[in-house]
C-alpha positions as CSV (number, residue, x, y, z in Angstrom):
1,X,-6.2,-22.3,79.3
2,X,-9.7,-22.9,77.9
3,X,-12.0,-25.5,79.4
4,X,-12.1,-28.8,77.6
5,X,-15.2,-30.8,76.8
6,X,-15.1,-34.6,77.2
7,X,-16.4,-37.0,74.6
8,X,-16.9,-40.6,75.2
9,X,-17.0,-43.2,72.3
10,X,-17.9,-46.8,72.8
11,X,-15.8,-49.3,70.8
12,X,-17.3,-51.9,68.6
13,X,-17.4,-55.4,69.9
14,X,-15.9,-54.4,73.4
15,X,-17.2,-53.0,76.4
16,X,-14.3,-50.4,76.8
17,X,-14.9,-46.7,76.5
18,X,-12.4,-44.1,75.1
19,X,-12.4,-40.6,76.1
20,X,-11.0,-37.7,74.2
21,X,-10.9,-33.9,75.0
22,X,-12.1,-31.5,72.4
23,X,-10.3,-28.1,72.7
24,X,-12.3,-24.9,72.8
25,X,-10.9,-21.7,71.1
26,X,-11.1,-18.4,73.0
27,X,-10.1,-15.2,71.2
28,X,-7.9,-12.7,73.2
29,X,-6.8,-9.3,71.9
30,X,-3.2,-8.4,72.3
31,X,-1.6,-4.9,71.6
32,X,1.6,-5.0,69.6
33,X,3.7,-1.9,68.6
34,X,4.4,-1.7,64.9
35,X,7.4,0.6,64.1
36,X,7.0,3.2,61.4
37,X,9.8,4.7,59.5
38,X,9.9,8.4,58.4
39,X,12.6,9.4,56.0
40,X,14.0,12.9,55.8
41,X,16.4,13.9,53.0
42,X,19.5,15.8,54.0
43,X,21.9,17.0,51.2
44,X,25.6,17.2,52.1
45,X,27.8,18.6,49.3
46,X,31.1,16.9,49.1
47,X,33.9,18.3,46.9
48,X,35.0,15.9,44.2
49,X,37.5,16.2,41.2
50,X,35.9,15.9,37.8
51,X,38.2,14.9,34.9
52,X,37.3,15.9,31.4
53,X,39.2,14.3,28.6
54,X,39.9,16.1,25.3
55,X,41.5,14.9,22.1
56,X,45.0,16.1,21.2
57,X,46.3,15.1,17.7
58,X,49.8,13.7,17.7
59,X,51.4,13.3,14.2
60,X,52.5,9.9,13.3
61,X,54.1,9.0,10.0
62,X,52.8,5.9,8.4
63,X,54.3,4.5,5.2
64,X,51.9,3.0,2.7
65,X,52.5,1.5,-0.7
66,X,50.2,2.5,-3.6
67,X,49.8,0.0,-6.3
68,X,48.1,1.3,-9.4
69,X,47.1,-1.3,-12.0
70,X,46.8,0.0,-15.6
71,X,45.4,-2.3,-18.2
72,X,47.7,-3.3,-21.1
73,X,45.8,-3.5,-24.3
74,X,46.6,-6.6,-26.3
75,X,44.7,-7.4,-29.5
76,X,44.3,-10.9,-30.8
77,X,42.4,-11.6,-34.0
78,X,40.3,-14.7,-33.9
79,X,38.4,-15.9,-37.0
80,X,34.9,-17.0,-36.5
81,X,32.9,-18.7,-39.2
82,X,29.4,-17.6,-39.6
83,X,26.9,-19.2,-41.9
84,X,25.6,-16.7,-44.5
85,X,22.4,-17.8,-46.2
86,X,22.2,-17.4,-50.0
87,X,18.8,-17.2,-51.5
88,X,18.2,-18.5,-55.0
89,X,15.0,-17.7,-56.8
90,X,13.2,-20.2,-59.0
91,X,9.9,-19.7,-60.7
92,X,7.3,-22.5,-60.7
93,X,3.9,-22.2,-62.3
94,X,1.1,-24.0,-60.6
95,X,-2.4,-24.0,-62.2
96,X,-5.2,-23.3,-59.7
97,X,-8.8,-23.9,-60.7
98,X,-10.8,-20.7,-60.7
99,X,-14.6,-20.4,-61.1
100,X,-15.8,-17.1,-62.6
101,X,-19.4,-16.1,-62.0
102,X,-21.1,-13.6,-64.3
103,X,-24.3,-12.0,-63.1
104,X,-27.2,-11.0,-65.4
105,X,-29.6,-8.3,-64.5
106,X,-33.3,-9.2,-64.7
107,X,-35.8,-6.3,-64.2
108,X,-38.9,-7.0,-62.0
109,X,-41.6,-4.3,-62.1
110,X,-42.7,-3.1,-58.6
111,X,-45.7,-0.8,-58.1
112,X,-45.0,2.1,-55.6
113,X,-47.4,4.7,-54.3
114,X,-45.9,8.2,-54.1
115,X,-47.7,11.4,-52.9
116,X,-46.8,14.6,-54.8
117,X,-47.0,17.9,-53.0
118,X,-46.8,20.9,-55.2
119,X,-46.0,24.2,-53.5
120,X,-47.2,27.3,-55.2
121,X,-46.1,30.8,-53.9
122,X,-48.9,33.1,-52.8
123,X,-48.0,36.9,-53.3
124,X,-48.9,39.1,-50.3
125,X,-48.0,42.9,-50.3
126,X,-47.3,44.7,-47.1
127,X,-46.6,48.4,-46.9
128,X,-43.9,49.6,-44.5
129,X,-43.0,53.3,-44.0
130,X,-39.3,54.0,-44.1
131,X,-37.5,57.3,-43.5
132,X,-34.8,58.1,-46.0
133,X,-32.4,61.0,-45.8
134,X,-32.8,63.4,-48.6
135,X,-29.8,65.6,-49.2
136,X,-30.5,69.3,-49.8
137,X,-27.7,71.2,-51.6
138,X,-26.5,74.5,-50.1
139,X,-25.1,77.1,-52.5
140,X,-22.8,79.9,-51.5
């Protein structure tokens, strides 16, 4: 075990002393074996029976009842009253006031300045030489 140190503490109001030991920690190395596991795979083939199912149709007669509903036409005449509007025409003359306005023309003279440009053609003669085919008759 480790050596212990002693500590003495006086108590308050009395003359008694208490002693207490303080433990000292000492580190010691210890060697421990840790097991390691190594796995090796080993395949062993074991014969087994494998079943495969397949569908085989077995005929079975099943009776069913077919009910076909065909509509039977039945006509019933029902009278229905409908209001038909009848229009009557009546003529009524209402006098409406109308104001007619007649306009009278009154001429006002306005002076307007206009420039007159008179264009007079100027004759210029230019001679151009032109070749013309002249037919020459050939006699036989």
